[in-house]
C-alpha positions as CSV (number, residue, x, y, z in Angstrom):
1,X,-2.1,28.2,-4.3
2,X,-2.4,24.6,-5.7
3,X,-5.9,24.1,-6.3
4,X,-5.9,20.1,-4.9
5,X,-9.2,19.3,-5.8
6,X,-8.3,20.0,-9.7
7,X,-5.2,18.4,-9.2
8,X,-6.4,15.0,-7.8
9,X,-8.8,15.3,-10.6
10,X,-6.3,15.7,-13.3
11,X,-4.5,12.9,-11.4
12,X,-7.5,10.4,-12.1
13,X,-7.8,11.9,-15.4
14,X,-4.7,11.8,-16.7
15,X,-2.9,8.7,-14.4
16,X,-5.7,6.4,-14.1
17,X,-8.2,6.3,-16.3
18,X,-5.5,5.7,-19.3
19,X,-4.1,2.6,-17.0
20,X,-6.8,0.4,-16.9
21,X,-8.1,1.4,-13.7
22,X,-11.8,0.5,-14.0
23,X,-13.2,0.1,-10.5
24,X,-15.3,3.2,-10.3
25,X,-14.7,2.8,-5.9
26,X,-11.0,3.4,-6.2
27,X,-11.6,5.9,-8.6
28,X,-14.4,7.8,-6.4
29,X,-11.7,7.4,-3.6
30,X,-8.5,9.0,-5.2
31,X,-10.9,12.3,-6.2
32,X,-12.0,12.3,-2.3
33,X,-9.2,11.2,0.1
34,X,-6.3,14.4,0.1
35,X,-2.8,13.0,-0.9
36,X,-1.2,16.2,0.1
37,X,-2.4,16.1,3.7
38,X,-0.3,12.7,4.3
39,X,2.5,14.5,2.5
40,X,5.3,16.6,4.3
41,X,4.0,20.2,4.0
42,X,7.3,21.4,1.6
43,X,6.2,18.4,-0.8
44,X,2.2,19.2,-0.7
45,X,2.8,21.1,-3.7
46,X,4.0,17.6,-5.9
47,X,1.4,15.3,-4.2
48,X,-0.5,14.6,-7.7
49,X,2.5,13.9,-9.5
50,X,3.4,10.7,-10.7
51,X,6.2,9.6,-8.4
52,X,6.3,7.7,-5.1
53,X,6.4,11.1,-2.5
54,X,9.3,10.8,0.7
55,X,7.8,10.9,3.4
56,X,10.4,9.4,6.1
57,X,13.3,11.6,7.9
58,X,16.2,10.0,10.0
59,X,15.8,6.3,9.8
60,X,12.6,6.3,7.9
61,X,14.6,8.3,5.2
62,X,14.0,6.1,2.5
63,X,9.8,5.2,3.0
64,X,7.6,6.8,0.0
65,X,4.3,7.2,-0.8
66,X,3.5,4.9,-3.6
67,X,2.8,6.1,-7.2
68,X,-1.0,7.2,-6.9
69,X,-1.2,4.9,-10.6
70,X,1.0,1.8,-8.6
71,X,-1.2,2.1,-6.0
72,X,-4.6,2.1,-8.0
73,X,-3.4,-0.7,-10.3
74,X,-2.5,-2.8,-7.3
75,X,-6.1,-2.0,-5.3
76,X,-7.8,-2.6,-9.2
77,X,-6.2,-6.2,-9.5
78,X,-7.0,-7.0,-5.1
79,X,-10.4,-6.9,-6.2
80,X,-11.4,-4.9,-2.8
81,X,-15.1,-6.0,-1.6
82,X,-17.0,-4.2,0.9
83,X,-16.7,-6.7,3.4
84,X,-12.8,-7.1,3.4
85,X,-10.7,-7.2,6.4
86,X,-7.5,-6.0,5.5
87,X,-3.7,-5.6,6.8
88,X,-1.9,-2.6,5.1
89,X,1.8,-3.3,5.6
90,X,4.1,-0.5,5.4
91,X,1.1,2.6,5.8
92,X,3.9,5.2,6.3
93,X,1.6,8.4,6.4
94,X,-1.9,6.8,6.3
95,X,-2.6,7.2,2.6
96,X,-3.5,3.8,1.2
97,X,-5.5,3.4,4.5
98,X,-7.8,6.1,4.4
99,X,-8.1,4.8,0.0
100,X,-8.7,1.4,1.6
101,X,-11.3,2.2,4.6
102,X,-13.4,3.7,2.0
103,X,-13.9,0.7,0.1
104,X,-13.0,-2.5,2.6
105,X,-15.1,-2.9,6.1
106,X,-12.1,-3.5,8.2
107,X,-8.5,-1.6,8.0
108,X,-5.5,-2.9,10.1
109,X,-2.3,0.0,9.0
110,X,0.6,-1.7,10.4
111,X,3.8,0.7,10.4
112,X,7.0,-0.3,12.3
113,X,8.6,3.5,12.6
114,X,7.5,5.3,15.6
115,X,7.2,8.7,13.5
116,X,5.3,7.5,10.8
117,X,2.9,5.5,13.2
118,X,2.1,8.8,15.1
119,X,1.6,10.5,12.2
120,X,-0.6,8.1,10.4
121,X,-2.8,8.1,13.7
122,X,-3.2,11.5,13.9
123,X,-4.4,11.7,9.8
124,X,-6.8,8.4,10.1
125,X,-8.1,9.6,13.7
126,X,-11.3,10.1,12.0
127,X,-12.5,6.7,10.5
128,X,-13.9,4.1,12.7
129,X,-13.0,1.7,10.3
130,X,-8.9,1.8,10.6
131,X,-6.6,0.6,13.2
132,X,-3.2,1.6,13.0
133,X,-1.0,-0.9,14.8
134,X,2.9,-0.6,15.1
135,X,5.8,-3.5,14.8
136,X,8.1,-5.0,12.5
137,X,6.7,-4.8,9.3
138,X,8.3,-8.3,7.7
139,X,6.1,-10.1,11.0
140,X,2.6,-8.7,9.5
141,X,-0.1,-8.4,12.4
142,X,-1.3,-12.1,13.3
143,X,-3.3,-10.3,16.2
144,X,-5.5,-8.7,13.5
145,X,-6.3,-11.2,11.6
146,X,-6.9,-13.3,9.4
147,X,-7.3,-10.5,6.7
148,X,-9.3,-11.1,3.4
149,X,-6.4,-9.3,2.3
150,X,-3.3,-8.5,2.7
151,X,-1.5,-5.0,1.0
152,X,2.6,-4.5,0.8
153,X,2.9,-1.1,0.5
154,X,6.3,-1.5,-1.0
155,X,8.6,-3.8,-3.0
156,X,9.7,-7.4,-1.3
157,X,12.9,-9.2,-2.9
158,X,11.6,-12.2,-0.9
159,X,8.5,-14.2,-1.8
160,X,5.9,-13.6,0.8
161,X,4.9,-17.2,2.0
162,X,5.5,-15.6,5.3
163,X,1.9,-14.1,5.7
164,X,0.0,-16.8,3.9
165,X,-0.7,-17.6,7.5
166,X,-2.2,-14.5,8.1
167,X,-5.0,-14.9,5.0
168,X,-8.0,-16.4,5.2
169,X,-8.9,-19.4,3.3
170,X,-9.5,-17.5,-0.3
171,X,-7.4,-14.3,0.7
172,X,-5.2,-12.4,-1.5
173,X,-2.0,-10.4,-1.2
174,X,-0.8,-8.0,-3.1
175,X,2.6,-6.6,-3.6
176,X,5.4,-5.4,-5.8
177,X,8.1,-8.8,-6.4
178,X,11.7,-7.6,-6.8
179,X,13.9,-4.8,-7.1
180,X,14.0,-2.1,-9.7
181,X,14.1,-2.4,-13.2
182,X,13.0,-6.1,-13.0
183,X,10.2,-5.8,-10.6
184,X,7.0,-7.2,-10.8
185,X,3.2,-6.6,-9.5
186,X,2.2,-9.8,-8.0
187,X,-1.4,-11.1,-6.8
188,X,-0.9,-14.3,-4.7
189,X,-4.5,-16.7,-3.2
190,X,-4.4,-18.5,-0.1
191,X,-6.3,-22.0,-0.8
192,X,-5.9,-24.0,1.8
193,X,-2.2,-25.0,2.5
194,X,-1.5,-23.6,-1.2
195,X,0.2,-19.7,-1.5
196,X,0.5,-19.3,-5.1
197,X,0.9,-15.5,-7.3
198,X,0.1,-14.6,-10.5
199,X,2.2,-11.5,-12.2
200,X,0.4,-8.7,-12.9
201,X,2.4,-6.2,-14.6
202,X,6.0,-4.5,-14.5
203,X,6.5,-2.3,-11.6
204,X,9.2,-0.5,-9.6
205,X,8.8,0.6,-5.7
206,X,10.5,1.1,-2.8
207,X,11.7,-2.3,-1.3
208,X,10.0,-1.9,2.2
209,X,12.1,-2.4,5.4
210,X,13.0,-6.1,6.0
211,X,12.3,-7.4,2.6
212,X,15.9,-7.0,1.5
213,X,16.9,-10.5,-0.1
214,X,19.8,-11.2,2.1
215,X,23.1,-11.3,0.2
216,X,24.6,-14.4,-1.4
217,X,27.9,-15.2,-0.5
218,X,30.7,-16.6,-3.5
219,X,33.8,-18.5,-2.5
């Protein structure tokens, strides 16, 4: 039988600490939150490997929990504050939202797949500062904003300017921009009417539904 507490310690010590994840709140949250509970039962034993873990079925078959290291590095760059109101876009079964709930004041977890949203609601029901909502990921959730931080739990092939109106002035957005192998983790900030990003590190993540770049036709 897998010792999940030991697996979490190995994940933190072997994947996160050596990769410049320095925020002690992130390390603590990832030691406490049982990632195996957010994975399909058949995949629980591999929940702490350095991989994007499949969680969806049917139309959501391509959905993944992001690699622990990737998620932790994004959170580290976002400099999450205890007063932040956060929108988690593409929350799948709720793992990242559970982590965010330990660091931020309020989390709105958005999921468009009905089955995944149901699983997230069940998994997060004991956390009073998390609200799971359903709707198209690409539209965000304006009625819950404005937000201090928006997290895209996956890659986008299109610039995420459409989310700037859901951020407070000075608010941040973290994501992976582009498709593998040439994708980059990005941190965006809104300043007045400006919305600009800077690259953080080379990255790879599954592209979220609705965030695929439209094809370009050549004549």
